[in-house]
N, C-alpha and C positions, 0 to 999 in steps of 0.2 A: 610767265604770263601776268598781265595786269588785270584790274577790275573790268576794263572794257572787253578784254578777250573772254573773260569768264561769262560776262553778260551775253556776249555774242554766242558762246557755246550753248548757253541755256536757251536762247531764242531758237537756235538751229536744232537743238534736241527736241523742242516742242513741235517744230515744223521746219524740216530741212529744205522745203521749197520756198521759204519766204523770199520775196524779191530783194535784190540789193537795195533798192530805194526804200523799202519798208524797214529793212534792217538799219539803214543809215539814219532814217528818221527816228527810230527807237533809241539809237545809241548816240544821237546828236553828232554824227560824223558825215563826211562826204561819202558818196558811193565809191569813189576810188579808194578811200581809206579802208572801207569795209572789205572791198575786194582784196586789197593787199594783206589785210589781217587773216582772211580766210585762206589765202594762198600760203601764207607763212605757217599757219596751223597745219595745213595739209603737208607741206614740205618737211616740217619737223616731225610729223607722225603723231601729233597730238590728236588731230582728227584723222581717223583711219579711212572712213568712207561714209557717204550719205546713203541711208537705207530706206527702203519701202517694204513693209510687211503687212499681211492681214492683221487687222487690229486684234488686241486681246479679247475685246468684246465679241467680234465676229468669229474668232477662233474658239470662243468659249473656254479659254485657258484659265487655270488656277495658277497663281504664282506662289512659290514657297521660297523662303530664305533659310538656309541651313548654315550654322556657324559653329566653330569650335576649334580646339587645338588639335593639330595632326600629330600622331605618334609615329609617323613614318620617319625613317632615318634621313630621307631626302624627298623633297617635293618636286624635283627636277622633271620627272616623267609624269607628274600628275596631270598637267593640262591635256596631254594626249589621251590619258585614260578617261578623264571626265568628258572630253569631247565625243568619245565613242559611245557614251551612254544614251544620247539621243534626246533627253529632256533638259539637260543642263545647258544653260545659255551663258552663264557668267561665273567666273572664278576670280576672286581677289585674294592675294596673299599678303599677310601682314607680318609684323614682328613676332618672334617666337613660334613661327609656323601656325599662326592663327589664320584660319580660312573662313571666307564668306563664299557661299555657293548659292546661286540663284537657279531655279528650274521652273519650267512650265509643265503643268500636269493636265492631262485630258480629263481625268476624274480624280476624286480624293482617294480612290482605290489604288492609284499609282504611287501613293506616298510611301507605303511600307516597302515595296521593292526598291524604290529610290533610296530610302534611308539605309537599307541593307547594303546597297551598292556603295554608298558613300562611306559607311562604317568600314567596309572592307578595303576599298581602293584608296580612299583619302585618309584612312586611319583616324577618323574622328569617332572616338569610342562613346562620348557623351554629347551628342549634337544638340544644339538649341534649334528648334524648328519654329519658324514664323510663317503663318498662312495669311497671305494678302487677299483682299477682296478685289475683284475686277472693277475698275473705275466705272462710275455711272456715265451714261452718254446723254447728250441733249435730246436726241431723237431716237426713240426706241425702235428696234427692229421688230416689226409686228405685221409686215405685209410681205407677200412673195416678191414683189418688185423691189423691196428694200434689201434683198440678199445679194450676194456677189454673183455676177454672171460670168460666163466663160471669158468674155472680153475684159471684164474687170480684172480677172485673175491674170490675163495676159498683160494688161497695163501694169499691174503691180510687179509682175515678173520682169518687165522691161525696165522698171525703175529700181529693182531690188538692190543693186550695187552702185547706183548713181541716181539718187532721188532728185537731183537737180538737173537731170537731163531735160533739154528743151522739149516742149510738146511736139514740135515739128519733127524731131528725131524719133520720138516714140511713134508718132503717126506713120512715118515712113517705114519704120521697122515692122509695124503690125499691119500695114497696107490698109489703113483706114484714114479718114479725114482728121485733121487737127481739131476741127470743131467737135467731132465725136469724142476724141480723147479728152479734150478739155471738159466737156459736159459730164462724161463718166467719172473723171477724176474729181471734179467739183462735187458731184453727188456722193462719192465715197467719203470725201472729207466731211461733208455736211452730216452724213449719217454715221460717222465714226466707224467706218468699215475698213479704213486704211490707217496705218501708222507711218508717218513720215518723220524719221529721226536720223540718228547717225551713230556710228561707233567711234568712241573717243576715249582716251585715257592719257592723263598728263605725265606718264612715266618717261616721256621723252624730254621733259623739261625739268627744272629744278624745284617745281612746286610740290607741296605736300598735300596729299589727300588722306583724310582720316575719317573712319566711321566711328561715330560716338553713339554708344547704346545708352540712352537716357532712361532711367527708371523713375517713375513718378511715385509720389506718396499715395497711400490708399485713398485719400479723400480728394486727390487732384483729378482734373478732368482733361481728356485728350484735346480739348479745344485750345489748350496752351501750345500745342504742337505748331500750328500755322503762325501763331503769334511770335513764337521764338524764331521761326524761319524768317519772317518779315523783319524782325529786329536785327538779326545778324547777317542778312543778305548783303552782298553776294558771297560772303565767306561760307555761310550755310547754303548749300546748293539746292538740296531737296531732302525729303524725309520719307520714311516708311512707317506705317503702323500695321498692326497684325490683329486679326480677328481673335486668335487664341492667346495673345499676349497683351491684354488690355492696358497694362501699366508700363509698356515699353514703347519707346520711339527711337528709331535709328536715324541719325542725321549724317549726311555726307558733307564734310567740311573741307573747304579749300583754304590753304594759307601759303604765303610765300616763304615763311621761315618758322622755326620752332618757338620763338618768342611770341609771335602772333598766335600760334596755336595754344600756347600756355595761357595767354590772356583770355582767349575765348573759353577755354576749359574752366578757368577760375570764375568767369562771369556766369557760365551755365550752371555751375554748382550752387550759385546763390539765387537762381531764379525761383520764384514762388512755385511750389508744388513739386520741386525736384528732390528726390531722395538721394540719388547717386548717379554718377556717370562713369562709363567705362570706355576710354578711347583706344582705338586700334589703328595705328598708322599703317597704310597700305604701301607696299613696295612695287607691286605690279599687278596688272589685271589682264584677263583673257575673255574674249567673247566667242561663243561657239554657235554654229547653226544647229537647229533642233527640228523636231517634227513640225513645229509651227512654220518653218521656212519651206518645208516640202509641200505644204498645202497648195501653194501656187503652181507646183510642178504636177501635182495630181489632177 
């Protein structure tokens, strides 16, 4: 993949229903060129599918990241075990059997049984736990009419495995007018009730994805995190910060080769406020359905 492909992936991850014309304008390409790139990413398996879900805000989900070295003799059967747990949505496997596991919790009370499960099934005896805050939304949900209706849930369900499905197809499937579907979808987007994204992972290409845990000096401020993201974009794709780990920032880094990764690593170590960095190259990743996905079926 090249820089344009990665910028395209980031745009679609933020809103998988962006029209081809808007994508083309953002990337300074023709509509036909954007269409070809998306098709190639789909055919190679880098993009697995375009997804629609109830937003984290509407689901009132807590996000936790759990990481550490697995003591299991083999992690071959681990994806199936973690998939069955019900809260785990993401598994990334790095070198030396270092694992990153992401999960959605209904309440903080669910954390202890989740950790017990991961310690047993994933063999992470000393896990590092990061608790993320749910992102703020531009329009608070504070009125009954701002919640999800039965029709809203049916629209999300119709888009769940193909978020780019045309409005007309959704309307025909649900036996309502296209105008109604468009109005309800626009409202859900405006009120941050729906998440339109995609499942993707570059393990089908020759690219390298690395998670870098960056540890800040005691006197450093987390405001450096977005500054570093902007400075190294698009090689740094996004980052996570954690309410219970105020001095840690985890960056997802994309590079074409090891030399490029080493250069970024060297530069990050010299950034103001950085005490140390720990890079973990990822070999493959898995995405699982969770209780959050079943909300549209209930």
